[in-house]
C-alpha positions in Angstrom: -8.6 -46.9 4.8 -8.8 -46.5 1.1 -6.7 -44.1 -0.5 -5.4 -43.4 -4.0 -2.3 -44.7 -5.2 0.8 -42.3 -5.3 0.8 -42.1 -9.2 -2.6 -40.6 -8.9 -1.8 -38.0 -6.5 1.0 -37.1 -8.4 -1.2 -37.1 -11.6 -3.7 -34.6 -9.4 -0.5 -32.4 -8.5 0.5 -32.2 -12.0 -3.1 -31.2 -13.1 -3.4 -28.6 -10.2 -0.1 -26.9 -11.0 -1.4 -26.4 -14.6 -4.9 -25.0 -13.3 -3.0 -22.8 -11.1 -0.5 -21.6 -13.9 -3.6 -21.0 -16.2 -5.4 -19.0 -13.5 -2.6 -16.8 -12.7 -1.8 -16.3 -16.7 -5.5 -15.5 -17.2 -6.8 -14.0 -13.8 -3.7 -12.5 -12.1 -0.8 -11.7 -14.3 -1.0 -7.4 -15.3 -4.1 -6.6 -13.1 -3.8 -3.8 -10.8 -3.6 -6.2 -8.0 -0.6 -7.6 -9.7 1.0 -4.3 -10.2 0.5 -3.6 -6.7 2.0 -6.9 -5.3 5.2 -5.9 -7.5 5.2 -2.6 -6.1 4.9 -3.9 -2.5 7.9 -6.3 -3.6 10.1 -3.7 -5.1 9.5 -0.4 -2.9 10.6 -1.8 0.5 14.0 -3.2 -0.8 14.4 0.4 -2.4 13.8 1.9 1.1 15.9 -0.6 2.9 19.1 0.0 0.2 18.7 3.8 1.2 18.0 3.7 5.0 20.5 0.9 6.1 24.2 1.7 6.2 26.6 -0.3 3.9 28.4 -1.8 6.9 25.3 -2.9 8.7 23.4 -4.2 5.6 25.1 -7.8 5.8 24.0 -8.4 9.3 20.6 -7.0 8.8 20.1 -8.9 5.8 20.8 -12.1 7.5 18.2 -11.2 10.2 15.7 -10.2 7.3 16.1 -13.3 5.3 15.7 -15.7 8.3 12.5 -13.7 9.1 11.3 -14.1 5.6 12.0 -17.7 5.3 10.1 -18.5 8.4 7.3 -16.2 7.3 7.3 -18.3 4.1 7.0 -21.5 6.0 4.2 -20.4 8.1 2.4 -19.0 5.2 2.5 -22.4 3.5 1.4 -23.9 6.6 -1.6 -21.5 6.9 -2.6 -22.3 3.1 -2.1 -26.1 3.6 -4.3 -26.3 6.7 -7.0 -24.2 5.0 -6.8 -21.1 7.2 -6.3 -18.5 4.2 -5.3 -18.1 0.5 -4.4 -15.8 -1.8 -6.6 -14.8 -4.9 -3.8 -13.0 -6.8 0.0 -13.7 -7.0 2.8 -12.0 -8.0 4.2 -15.5 -9.5 2.6 -18.7 -9.7 5.7 -20.3 -8.3 4.3 -21.0 -5.0 0.9 -20.1 -3.0 2.2 -17.7 -0.4 2.3 -13.9 -0.9 6.0 -13.6 -1.7 6.0 -9.6 -1.6 4.7 -9.8 1.8 6.8 -12.7 3.0 10.0 -11.5 1.4 9.9 -7.8 1.2 7.4 -6.0 3.4 7.8 -7.8 6.5 11.5 -8.5 6.7 12.4 -5.1 5.4 9.9 -3.5 8.1 11.7 -5.5 10.9 15.4 -5.0 9.4 14.7 -1.4 9.6 13.4 -1.9 13.4 16.3 -4.0 14.0 18.8 -1.5 12.9 17.2 1.7 14.4 16.1 0.5 17.5 19.2 -1.5 19.3 17.9 -1.0 22.8 15.4 -4.0 23.7 12.5 -1.7 24.9 12.4 0.3 21.6 13.0 -2.6 19.5 10.0 -4.3 21.2 7.8 -1.2 21.0 8.5 -0.9 17.4 7.7 -4.5 16.8 4.4 -3.8 18.3 3.9 -0.9 15.9 4.7 -3.2 12.9 2.4 -5.8 14.3 -0.4 -3.3 14.6 0.2 -2.3 10.9 0.8 -5.8 9.6 -2.1 -7.7 11.3 -4.9 -4.9 11.7 -4.2 -2.6 8.7 -2.5 -4.3 6.1 -4.1 -7.8 6.4 -7.7 -6.3 6.2 -6.8 -4.0 3.3 -5.5 -7.0 1.3 -8.7 -8.7 1.9 -10.9 -5.8 0.7 -8.7 -5.8 -2.3 -9.5 -9.4 -3.1 -5.7 -10.5 -2.4 -6.0 -12.3 0.9 -9.1 -14.5 1.9 -9.2 -15.8 5.4 -11.4 -18.8 6.1 -10.9 -19.4 10.0 -7.9 -17.3 10.6 -8.4 -13.8 12.1 -6.1 -11.0 12.4 -5.9 -11.0 16.1 -4.2 -14.7 15.6 -1.2 -12.8 13.4 -0.6 -10.2 15.8 1.5 -12.1 18.6 3.3 -13.8 15.8 4.2 -10.5 14.2 5.6 -9.5 17.7 7.3 -12.6 18.8 9.2 -14.0 15.7 11.5 -10.9 15.2 12.3 -10.9 18.9 13.4 -14.7 18.8 15.5 -14.0 15.7 16.9 -11.0 17.4 18.1 -13.1 20.2 19.4 -15.5 17.7 21.4 -13.0 15.9 22.6 -11.7 19.0 23.9 -14.9 20.1 25.3 -15.7 16.6 27.3 -12.3 16.8 28.6 -12.7 20.3 29.6 -16.3 19.8 31.4 -15.0 16.6 33.2 -12.0 18.3 34.3 -14.6 21.1 35.8 -17.1 18.5 37.7 -14.3 16.6 39.0 -13.1 20.1 40.6 -16.3 20.9 
């Protein structure tokens, strides 16, 4: 198989980064979509700050940051595999939708994590968030020209939006329980 040398790949990556930066400056920055993404990034954190009590902020934040990190990684996988792309970005630093990955999604799940301590209610809240995210927010982002899917469908996102918060809640509960046992001895 004939493939380009590593230096040529690096050169193409540098050019692509420059093209993306120029595109962002000339196409994204200060458009109404950019302002919307800025609000989507800021408003959930303001809500989070007001509705999560001080004594639970660290626990909820740990849970939410785990979710945000994984959402960001899954977003990169989707972008790299050609499942979707974003026509507008808040910053040009990466290709994922950071306001969604690090604000909207984790804050929604942190609020559910805090307000629904019983598993049944927590799962129902996650289903509601999954419906909102997959079947309302994603299509709205598509109509606004921010999100463009290629072979991905919202129905594929739906179970992911339900399962990930449940998995991370198990993980958080395990860590917290393990920590309690460690401190008790």
